PDB file with one MODEL, atoms N, CA, C and O in Angstrom:
MODEL        1
ATOM      1  N   MET A   1     -17.024  15.465  29.670  1.00  0.00           N
ATOM      2  CA  MET A   1     -17.930  14.350  29.715  1.00  0.00           C
ATOM      3  C   MET A   1     -19.072  14.751  30.637  1.00  0.00           C
ATOM      4  O   MET A   1     -18.857  15.323  31.706  1.00  0.00           O
ATOM      5  N   ARG A   2     -20.274  14.445  30.209  1.00  0.00           N
ATOM      6  CA  ARG A   2     -21.424  14.767  31.048  1.00  0.00           C
ATOM      7  C   ARG A   2     -22.431  13.634  30.965  1.00  0.00           C
ATOM      8  O   ARG A   2     -22.555  12.951  29.948  1.00  0.00           O
ATOM      9  N   LYS A   3     -23.142  13.459  32.064  1.00  0.00           N
ATOM     10  CA  LYS A   3     -24.153  12.409  32.122  1.00  0.00           C
ATOM     11  C   LYS A   3     -25.521  13.052  32.236  1.00  0.00           C
ATOM     12  O   LYS A   3     -25.694  14.046  32.942  1.00  0.00           O
ATOM     13  N   GLU A   4     -26.485  12.483  31.542  1.00  0.00           N
ATOM     14  CA  GLU A   4     -27.852  12.984  31.575  1.00  0.00           C
ATOM     15  C   GLU A   4     -28.807  11.814  31.710  1.00  0.00           C
ATOM     16  O   GLU A   4     -28.483  10.677  31.369  1.00  0.00           O
ATOM     17  N   ASN A   5     -29.977  12.117  32.209  1.00  0.00           N
ATOM     18  CA  ASN A   5     -31.037  11.117  32.268  1.00  0.00           C
ATOM     19  C   ASN A   5     -31.927  11.296  31.055  1.00  0.00           C
ATOM     20  O   ASN A   5     -32.501  12.366  30.851  1.00  0.00           O
ATOM     21  N   GLU A   6     -32.040  10.257  30.256  1.00  0.00           N
ATOM     22  CA  GLU A   6     -32.933  10.279  29.108  1.00  0.00           C
ATOM     23  C   GLU A   6     -33.802   9.035  29.159  1.00  0.00           C
ATOM     24  O   GLU A   6     -33.295   7.914  29.123  1.00  0.00           O
ATOM     25  N   ASP A   7     -35.098   9.231  29.243  1.00  0.00           N
ATOM     26  CA  ASP A   7     -36.059   8.131  29.287  1.00  0.00           C
ATOM     27  C   ASP A   7     -35.757   7.154  30.413  1.00  0.00           C
ATOM     28  O   ASP A   7     -35.882   5.943  30.236  1.00  0.00           O
ATOM     29  N   GLY A   8     -35.364   7.667  31.556  1.00  0.00           N
ATOM     30  CA  GLY A   8     -35.093   6.826  32.706  1.00  0.00           C
ATOM     31  C   GLY A   8     -33.742   6.158  32.699  1.00  0.00           C
ATOM     32  O   GLY A   8     -33.440   5.396  33.618  1.00  0.00           O
ATOM     33  N   GLU A   9     -32.912   6.410  31.698  1.00  0.00           N
ATOM     34  CA  GLU A   9     -31.581   5.813  31.624  1.00  0.00           C
ATOM     35  C   GLU A   9     -30.517   6.902  31.721  1.00  0.00           C
ATOM     36  O   GLU A   9     -30.730   8.033  31.286  1.00  0.00           O
ATOM     37  N   VAL A  10     -29.386   6.550  32.290  1.00  0.00           N
ATOM     38  CA  VAL A  10     -28.265   7.481  32.376  1.00  0.00           C
ATOM     39  C   VAL A  10     -27.461   7.354  31.087  1.00  0.00           C
ATOM     40  O   VAL A  10     -27.003   6.266  30.739  1.00  0.00           O
ATOM     41  N   VAL A  11     -27.293   8.470  30.382  1.00  0.00           N
ATOM     42  CA  VAL A  11     -26.570   8.486  29.117  1.00  0.00           C
ATOM     43  C   VAL A  11     -25.351   9.382  29.281  1.00  0.00           C
ATOM     44  O   VAL A  11     -25.449  10.487  29.813  1.00  0.00           O
ATOM     45  N   THR A  12     -24.199   8.896  28.820  1.00  0.00           N
ATOM     46  CA  THR A  12     -22.960   9.666  28.911  1.00  0.00           C
ATOM     47  C   THR A  12     -22.673  10.311  27.566  1.00  0.00           C
ATOM     48  O   THR A  12     -22.664   9.630  26.540  1.00  0.00           O
ATOM     49  N   HIS A  13     -22.442  11.598  27.559  1.00  0.00           N
ATOM     50  CA  HIS A  13     -22.098  12.337  26.347  1.00  0.00           C
ATOM     51  C   HIS A  13     -20.615  12.708  26.422  1.00  0.00           C
ATOM     52  O   HIS A  13     -20.140  13.226  27.433  1.00  0.00           O
ATOM     53  N   VAL A  14     -19.903  12.434  25.341  1.00  0.00           N
ATOM     54  CA  VAL A  14     -18.464  12.705  25.286  1.00  0.00           C
ATOM     55  C   VAL A  14     -18.225  13.668  24.136  1.00  0.00           C
ATOM     56  O   VAL A  14     -18.812  13.525  23.064  1.00  0.00           O
ATOM     57  N   SER A  15     -17.359  14.653  24.364  1.00  0.00           N
ATOM     58  CA  SER A  15     -17.051  15.620  23.307  1.00  0.00           C
ATOM     59  C   SER A  15     -16.199  14.951  22.229  1.00  0.00           C
ATOM     60  O   SER A  15     -15.664  13.863  22.442  1.00  0.00           O
ATOM     61  N   ARG A  16     -16.077  15.597  21.087  1.00  0.00           N
ATOM     62  CA  ARG A  16     -15.306  15.058  19.971  1.00  0.00           C
ATOM     63  C   ARG A  16     -13.835  14.865  20.364  1.00  0.00           C
ATOM     64  O   ARG A  16     -13.238  13.839  20.037  1.00  0.00           O
ATOM     65  N   THR A  17     -13.257  15.834  21.055  1.00  0.00           N
ATOM     66  CA  THR A  17     -11.848  15.747  21.458  1.00  0.00           C
ATOM     67  C   THR A  17     -11.637  14.614  22.451  1.00  0.00           C
ATOM     68  O   THR A  17     -10.644  13.891  22.366  1.00  0.00           O
ATOM     69  N   GLU A  18     -12.561  14.455  23.390  1.00  0.00           N
ATOM     70  CA  GLU A  18     -12.435  13.359  24.349  1.00  0.00           C
ATOM     71  C   GLU A  18     -12.591  12.001  23.668  1.00  0.00           C
ATOM     72  O   GLU A  18     -11.910  11.044  24.036  1.00  0.00           O
ATOM     73  N   ALA A  19     -13.463  11.911  22.699  1.00  0.00           N
ATOM     74  CA  ALA A  19     -13.664  10.649  21.999  1.00  0.00           C
ATOM     75  C   ALA A  19     -12.442  10.272  21.172  1.00  0.00           C
ATOM     76  O   ALA A  19     -12.121   9.091  21.049  1.00  0.00           O
ATOM     77  N   ARG A  20     -11.768  11.245  20.613  1.00  0.00           N
ATOM     78  CA  ARG A  20     -10.567  10.992  19.808  1.00  0.00           C
ATOM     79  C   ARG A  20      -9.322  10.833  20.660  1.00  0.00           C
ATOM     80  O   ARG A  20      -8.284  10.402  20.157  1.00  0.00           O
ATOM     81  N   SER A  21      -9.401  11.160  21.897  1.00  0.00           N
ATOM     82  CA  SER A  21      -8.272  11.124  22.835  1.00  0.00           C
ATOM     83  C   SER A  21      -7.181  12.095  22.425  1.00  0.00           C
ATOM     84  O   SER A  21      -5.999  11.802  22.603  1.00  0.00           O
ATOM     85  N   GLY A  22      -7.546  13.226  21.890  1.00  0.00           N
ATOM     86  CA  GLY A  22      -6.551  14.238  21.548  1.00  0.00           C
ATOM     87  C   GLY A  22      -6.951  15.028  20.327  1.00  0.00           C
ATOM     88  O   GLY A  22      -8.052  14.881  19.797  1.00  0.00           O
ATOM     89  N   ALA A  23      -6.048  15.858  19.897  1.00  0.00           N
ATOM     90  CA  ALA A  23      -6.298  16.711  18.744  1.00  0.00           C
ATOM     91  C   ALA A  23      -5.853  16.021  17.462  1.00  0.00           C
ATOM     92  O   ALA A  23      -4.986  15.147  17.483  1.00  0.00           O
ATOM     93  N   SER A  24      -6.445  16.417  16.364  1.00  0.00           N
ATOM     94  CA  SER A  24      -6.081  15.877  15.060  1.00  0.00           C
ATOM     95  C   SER A  24      -4.977  16.742  14.466  1.00  0.00           C
ATOM     96  O   SER A  24      -5.144  17.953  14.319  1.00  0.00           O
ATOM     97  N   THR A  25      -3.835  16.116  14.122  1.00  0.00           N
ATOM     98  CA  THR A  25      -2.701  16.895  13.621  1.00  0.00           C
ATOM     99  C   THR A  25      -2.435  16.674  12.141  1.00  0.00           C
ATOM    100  O   THR A  25      -1.568  17.336  11.570  1.00  0.00           O
ATOM    101  N   HIS A  26      -3.154  15.768  11.512  1.00  0.00           N
ATOM    102  CA  HIS A  26      -3.016  15.467  10.080  1.00  0.00           C
ATOM    103  C   HIS A  26      -1.625  14.937   9.706  1.00  0.00           C
ATOM    104  O   HIS A  26      -1.211  15.057   8.553  1.00  0.00           O
ATOM    105  N   VAL A  27      -0.917  14.363  10.652  1.00  0.00           N
ATOM    106  CA  VAL A  27       0.412  13.827  10.379  1.00  0.00           C
ATOM    107  C   VAL A  27       0.324  12.621   9.452  1.00  0.00           C
ATOM    108  O   VAL A  27       1.204  12.412   8.617  1.00  0.00           O
ATOM    109  N   THR A  28      -0.729  11.832   9.594  1.00  0.00           N
ATOM    110  CA  THR A  28      -0.886  10.624   8.783  1.00  0.00           C
ATOM    111  C   THR A  28      -0.891  10.957   7.301  1.00  0.00           C
ATOM    112  O   THR A  28      -0.314  10.227   6.495  1.00  0.00           O
ATOM    113  N   ARG A  29      -1.532  12.044   6.945  1.00  0.00           N
ATOM    114  CA  ARG A  29      -1.592  12.465   5.538  1.00  0.00           C
ATOM    115  C   ARG A  29      -0.188  12.671   4.983  1.00  0.00           C
ATOM    116  O   ARG A  29       0.099  12.240   3.867  1.00  0.00           O
ATOM    117  N   TYR A  30       0.675  13.311   5.728  1.00  0.00           N
ATOM    118  CA  TYR A  30       2.033  13.586   5.270  1.00  0.00           C
ATOM    119  C   TYR A  30       2.869  12.316   5.223  1.00  0.00           C
ATOM    120  O   TYR A  30       3.651  12.128   4.292  1.00  0.00           O
ATOM    121  N   VAL A  31       2.717  11.444   6.212  1.00  0.00           N
ATOM    122  CA  VAL A  31       3.472  10.196   6.245  1.00  0.00           C
ATOM    123  C   VAL A  31       3.119   9.341   5.026  1.00  0.00           C
ATOM    124  O   VAL A  31       4.009   8.789   4.380  1.00  0.00           O
ATOM    125  N   LEU A  32       1.828   9.230   4.710  1.00  0.00           N
ATOM    126  CA  LEU A  32       1.418   8.424   3.564  1.00  0.00           C
ATOM    127  C   LEU A  32       1.911   9.027   2.251  1.00  0.00           C
ATOM    128  O   LEU A  32       2.361   8.295   1.370  1.00  0.00           O
ATOM    129  N   GLY A  33       1.834  10.331   2.110  1.00  0.00           N
ATOM    130  CA  GLY A  33       2.287  10.992   0.889  1.00  0.00           C
ATOM    131  C   GLY A  33       3.779  10.850   0.671  1.00  0.00           C
ATOM    132  O   GLY A  33       4.225  10.552  -0.438  1.00  0.00           O
ATOM    133  N   ILE A  34       4.548  11.060   1.720  1.00  0.00           N
ATOM    134  CA  ILE A  34       6.005  10.961   1.615  1.00  0.00           C
ATOM    135  C   ILE A  34       6.416   9.514   1.347  1.00  0.00           C
ATOM    136  O   ILE A  34       7.315   9.269   0.543  1.00  0.00           O
ATOM    137  N   SER A  35       5.768   8.551   2.012  1.00  0.00           N
ATOM    138  CA  SER A  35       6.087   7.141   1.793  1.00  0.00           C
ATOM    139  C   SER A  35       5.788   6.723   0.360  1.00  0.00           C
ATOM    140  O   SER A  35       6.577   6.008  -0.257  1.00  0.00           O
ATOM    141  N   LEU A  36       4.661   7.163  -0.167  1.00  0.00           N
ATOM    142  CA  LEU A  36       4.320   6.836  -1.549  1.00  0.00           C
ATOM    143  C   LEU A  36       5.346   7.419  -2.516  1.00  0.00           C
ATOM    144  O   LEU A  36       5.759   6.747  -3.462  1.00  0.00           O
ATOM    145  N   ALA A  37       5.754   8.647  -2.290  1.00  0.00           N
ATOM    146  CA  ALA A  37       6.750   9.284  -3.152  1.00  0.00           C
ATOM    147  C   ALA A  37       8.078   8.530  -3.096  1.00  0.00           C
ATOM    148  O   ALA A  37       8.721   8.345  -4.129  1.00  0.00           O
ATOM    149  N   LEU A  38       8.497   8.096  -1.916  1.00  0.00           N
ATOM    150  CA  LEU A  38       9.753   7.356  -1.778  1.00  0.00           C
ATOM    151  C   LEU A  38       9.698   6.009  -2.493  1.00  0.00           C
ATOM    152  O   LEU A  38      10.683   5.591  -3.100  1.00  0.00           O
ATOM    153  N   VAL A  39       8.564   5.334  -2.427  1.00  0.00           N
ATOM    154  CA  VAL A  39       8.424   4.047  -3.114  1.00  0.00           C
ATOM    155  C   VAL A  39       8.484   4.242  -4.618  1.00  0.00           C
ATOM    156  O   VAL A  39       9.135   3.464  -5.316  1.00  0.00           O
ATOM    157  N   VAL A  40       7.818   5.264  -5.127  1.00  0.00           N
ATOM    158  CA  VAL A  40       7.846   5.541  -6.565  1.00  0.00           C
ATOM    159  C   VAL A  40       9.266   5.866  -7.018  1.00  0.00           C
ATOM    160  O   VAL A  40       9.695   5.390  -8.069  1.00  0.00           O
ATOM    161  N   ILE A  41       9.996   6.656  -6.257  1.00  0.00           N
ATOM    162  CA  ILE A  41      11.385   6.997  -6.590  1.00  0.00           C
ATOM    163  C   ILE A  41      12.259   5.742  -6.569  1.00  0.00           C
ATOM    164  O   ILE A  41      13.094   5.552  -7.453  1.00  0.00           O
ATOM    165  N   ALA A  42      12.067   4.880  -5.554  1.00  0.00           N
ATOM    166  CA  ALA A  42      12.866   3.655  -5.458  1.00  0.00           C
ATOM    167  C   ALA A  42      12.627   2.753  -6.665  1.00  0.00           C
ATOM    168  O   ALA A  42      13.581   2.209  -7.221  1.00  0.00           O
ATOM    169  N   PHE A  43      11.372   2.585  -7.079  1.00  0.00           N
ATOM    170  CA  PHE A  43      11.092   1.745  -8.249  1.00  0.00           C
ATOM    171  C   PHE A  43      11.615   2.381  -9.527  1.00  0.00           C
ATOM    172  O   PHE A  43      12.054   1.667 -10.428  1.00  0.00           O
ATOM    173  N   ALA A  44      11.580   3.696  -9.630  1.00  0.00           N
ATOM    174  CA  ALA A  44      12.123   4.364 -10.810  1.00  0.00           C
ATOM    175  C   ALA A  44      13.630   4.131 -10.907  1.00  0.00           C
ATOM    176  O   ALA A  44      14.158   3.907 -11.996  1.00  0.00           O
ATOM    177  N   ILE A  45      14.318   4.184  -9.770  1.00  0.00           N
ATOM    178  CA  ILE A  45      15.769   3.933  -9.758  1.00  0.00           C
ATOM    179  C   ILE A  45      16.052   2.484 -10.150  1.00  0.00           C
ATOM    180  O   ILE A  45      16.954   2.222 -10.945  1.00  0.00           O
ATOM    181  N   LEU A  46      15.284   1.542  -9.596  1.00  0.00           N
ATOM    182  CA  LEU A  46      15.484   0.127  -9.944  1.00  0.00           C
ATOM    183  C   LEU A  46      15.219  -0.119 -11.424  1.00  0.00           C
ATOM    184  O   LEU A  46      15.944  -0.881 -12.063  1.00  0.00           O
ATOM    185  N   LEU A  47      14.204   0.506 -11.964  1.00  0.00           N
ATOM    186  CA  LEU A  47      13.882   0.342 -13.383  1.00  0.00           C
ATOM    187  C   LEU A  47      14.971   0.958 -14.256  1.00  0.00           C
ATOM    188  O   LEU A  47      15.340   0.382 -15.279  1.00  0.00           O
ATOM    189  N   ALA A  48      15.489   2.124 -13.864  1.00  0.00           N
ATOM    190  CA  ALA A  48      16.516   2.814 -14.641  1.00  0.00           C
ATOM    191  C   ALA A  48      17.851   2.054 -14.629  1.00  0.00           C
ATOM    192  O   ALA A  48      18.604   2.107 -15.602  1.00  0.00           O
ATOM    193  N   THR A  49      18.139   1.357 -13.540  1.00  0.00           N
ATOM    194  CA  THR A  49      19.409   0.642 -13.452  1.00  0.00           C
ATOM    195  C   THR A  49      19.334  -0.755 -14.046  1.00  0.00           C
ATOM    196  O   THR A  49      20.340  -1.465 -14.057  1.00  0.00           O
ATOM    197  N   GLY A  50      18.186  -1.168 -14.533  1.00  0.00           N
ATOM    198  CA  GLY A  50      18.060  -2.470 -15.162  1.00  0.00           C
ATOM    199  C   GLY A  50      17.884  -3.609 -14.188  1.00  0.00           C
ATOM    200  O   GLY A  50      18.143  -4.763 -14.531  1.00  0.00           O
ATOM    201  N   PHE A  51      17.456  -3.313 -13.000  1.00  0.00           N
ATOM    202  CA  PHE A  51      17.288  -4.347 -11.980  1.00  0.00           C
ATOM    203  C   PHE A  51      16.267  -5.400 -12.392  1.00  0.00           C
ATOM    204  O   PHE A  51      16.404  -6.571 -12.037  1.00  0.00           O
ATOM    205  N   PHE A  52      15.240  -4.989 -13.141  1.00  0.00           N
ATOM    206  CA  PHE A  52      14.170  -5.913 -13.503  1.00  0.00           C
ATOM    207  C   PHE A  52      14.449  -6.672 -14.803  1.00  0.00           C
ATOM    208  O   PHE A  52      13.652  -7.526 -15.192  1.00  0.00           O
ATOM    209  N   ASN A  53      15.545  -6.385 -15.473  1.00  0.00           N
ATOM    210  CA  ASN A  53      15.905  -7.123 -16.677  1.00  0.00           C
ATOM    211  C   ASN A  53      16.513  -8.456 -16.268  1.00  0.00           C
ATOM    212  O   ASN A  53      17.375  -8.506 -15.391  1.00  0.00           O
ATOM    213  N   THR A  54      16.069  -9.530 -16.900  1.00  0.00           N
ATOM    214  CA  THR A  54      16.612 -10.847 -16.582  1.00  0.00           C
ATOM    215  C   THR A  54      17.195 -11.452 -17.842  1.00  0.00           C
ATOM    216  O   THR A  54      16.730 -11.178 -18.948  1.00  0.00           O
ATOM    217  N   ALA A  55      18.197 -12.263 -17.671  1.00  0.00           N
ATOM    218  CA  ALA A  55      18.789 -12.976 -18.799  1.00  0.00           C
ATOM    219  C   ALA A  55      17.911 -14.175 -19.110  1.00  0.00           C
ATOM    220  O   ALA A  55      17.102 -14.595 -18.283  1.00  0.00           O
ATOM    221  N   GLN A  56      18.075 -14.726 -20.314  1.00  0.00           N
ATOM    222  CA  GLN A  56      17.309 -15.923 -20.647  1.00  0.00           C
ATOM    223  C   GLN A  56      17.760 -17.079 -19.771  1.00  0.00           C
ATOM    224  O   GLN A  56      18.939 -17.214 -19.446  1.00  0.00           O
ATOM    225  N   THR A  57      16.818 -17.887 -19.407  1.00  0.00           N
ATOM    226  CA  THR A  57      17.131 -19.052 -18.585  1.00  0.00           C
ATOM    227  C   THR A  57      16.937 -20.305 -19.407  1.00  0.00           C
ATOM    228  O   THR A  57      16.487 -20.241 -20.551  1.00  0.00           O
ATOM    229  N   GLY A  58      17.270 -21.428 -18.836  1.00  0.00           N
ATOM    230  CA  GLY A  58      17.063 -22.697 -19.518  1.00  0.00           C
ATOM    231  C   GLY A  58      15.596 -22.936 -19.829  1.00  0.00           C
ATOM    232  O   GLY A  58      15.269 -23.564 -20.836  1.00  0.00           O
ATOM    233  N   ALA A  59      14.710 -22.442 -18.976  1.00  0.00           N
ATOM    234  CA  ALA A  59      13.279 -22.617 -19.219  1.00  0.00           C
ATOM    235  C   ALA A  59      12.863 -21.861 -20.476  1.00  0.00           C
ATOM    236  O   ALA A  59      12.019 -22.340 -21.234  1.00  0.00           O
ATOM    237  N   ASP A  60      13.447 -20.681 -20.705  1.00  0.00           N
ATOM    238  CA  ASP A  60      13.121 -19.923 -21.908  1.00  0.00           C
ATOM    239  C   ASP A  60      13.540 -20.691 -23.155  1.00  0.00           C
ATOM    240  O   ASP A  60      12.799 -20.746 -24.137  1.00  0.00           O
ATOM    241  N   ASN A  61      14.717 -21.278 -23.112  1.00  0.00           N
ATOM    242  CA  ASN A  61      15.215 -22.035 -24.263  1.00  0.00           C
ATOM    243  C   ASN A  61      14.365 -23.272 -24.533  1.00  0.00           C
ATOM    244  O   ASN A  61      14.124 -23.610 -25.692  1.00  0.00           O
ATOM    245  N   SER A  62      13.914 -23.944 -23.494  1.00  0.00           N
ATOM    246  CA  SER A  62      13.097 -25.140 -23.713  1.00  0.00           C
ATOM    247  C   SER A  62      11.743 -24.767 -24.296  1.00  0.00           C
ATOM    248  O   SER A  62      11.187 -25.520 -25.095  1.00  0.00           O
ATOM    249  N   HIS A  63      11.205 -23.612 -23.906  1.00  0.00           N
ATOM    250  CA  HIS A  63       9.942 -23.169 -24.491  1.00  0.00           C
ATOM    251  C   HIS A  63      10.133 -22.838 -25.970  1.00  0.00           C
ATOM    252  O   HIS A  63       9.262 -23.122 -26.792  1.00  0.00           O
ATOM    253  N   MET A  64      11.264 -22.244 -26.300  1.00  0.00           N
ATOM    254  CA  MET A  64      11.533 -21.935 -27.707  1.00  0.00           C
ATOM    255  C   MET A  64      11.698 -23.218 -28.514  1.00  0.00           C
ATOM    256  O   MET A  64      11.233 -23.293 -29.651  1.00  0.00           O
ATOM    257  N   ALA A  65      12.347 -24.219 -27.948  1.00  0.00           N
ATOM    258  CA  ALA A  65      12.518 -25.496 -28.647  1.00  0.00           C
ATOM    259  C   ALA A  65      11.181 -26.169 -28.856  1.00  0.00           C
ATOM    260  O   ALA A  65      10.950 -26.752 -29.915  1.00  0.00           O
ATOM    261  N   ASN A  66      10.303 -26.108 -27.887  1.00  0.00           N
ATOM    262  CA  ASN A  66       8.973 -26.706 -28.019  1.00  0.00           C
ATOM    263  C   ASN A  66       8.164 -25.983 -29.098  1.00  0.00           C
ATOM    264  O   ASN A  66       7.399 -26.613 -29.828  1.00  0.00           O
ATOM    265  N   ALA A  67       8.332 -24.671 -29.198  1.00  0.00           N
ATOM    266  CA  ALA A  67       7.617 -23.912 -30.215  1.00  0.00           C
ATOM    267  C   ALA A  67       8.096 -24.305 -31.601  1.00  0.00           C
ATOM    268  O   ALA A  67       7.294 -24.400 -32.530  1.00  0.00           O
ATOM    269  N   VAL A  68       9.408 -24.536 -31.752  1.00  0.00           N
ATOM    270  CA  VAL A  68       9.960 -24.953 -33.046  1.00  0.00           C
ATOM    271  C   VAL A  68       9.442 -26.342 -33.408  1.00  0.00           C
ATOM    272  O   VAL A  68       9.076 -26.580 -34.559  1.00  0.00           O
ATOM    273  N   GLU A  69       9.406 -27.257 -32.451  1.00  0.00           N
ATOM    274  CA  GLU A  69       8.902 -28.597 -32.700  1.00  0.00           C
ATOM    275  C   GLU A  69       7.425 -28.579 -33.045  1.00  0.00           C
ATOM    276  O   GLU A  69       6.972 -29.361 -33.880  1.00  0.00           O
ATOM    277  N   ALA A  70       6.678 -27.699 -32.415  1.00  0.00           N
ATOM    278  CA  ALA A  70       5.243 -27.614 -32.680  1.00  0.00           C
ATOM    279  C   ALA A  70       4.973 -27.112 -34.095  1.00  0.00           C
ATOM    280  O   ALA A  70       3.978 -27.495 -34.710  1.00  0.00           O
ATOM    281  N   ASN A  71       5.853 -26.258 -34.615  1.00  0.00           N
ATOM    282  CA  ASN A  71       5.691 -25.728 -35.978  1.00  0.00           C
ATOM    283  C   ASN A  71       6.169 -26.728 -37.017  1.00  0.00           C
ATOM    284  O   ASN A  71       5.909 -26.546 -38.206  1.00  0.00           O
ATOM    285  N   GLY A  72       6.847 -27.760 -36.605  1.00  0.00           N
ATOM    286  CA  GLY A  72       7.320 -28.771 -37.543  1.00  0.00           C
ATOM    287  C   GLY A  72       8.633 -28.423 -38.218  1.00  0.00           C
ATOM    288  O   GLY A  72       8.991 -29.046 -39.218  1.00  0.00           O
ATOM    289  N   SER A  73       9.348 -27.460 -37.705  1.00  0.00           N
ATOM    290  CA  SER A  73      10.615 -27.047 -38.325  1.00  0.00           C
ATOM    291  C   SER A  73      11.766 -27.841 -37.793  1.00  0.00           C
ATOM    292  O   SER A  73      12.906 -27.626 -38.204  1.00  0.00           O
TER     293      SER A  73
ENDMDL
END
């Protein structure tokens, strides 16, 4: 860190490393990539095991009955 006088004012200059408070290790890139891969794998497993398949509910049957009544059958 160094201070200089510019146009009658004291200006502080900070190096890139001092401004970042340390070195850049690129760990965030790996954490985001690995997390994304794990989420994709988890959803693939849930999809393969039929987790997202649902049985018909009473609401489904009532909608079908309304459709039949609307057609006049």
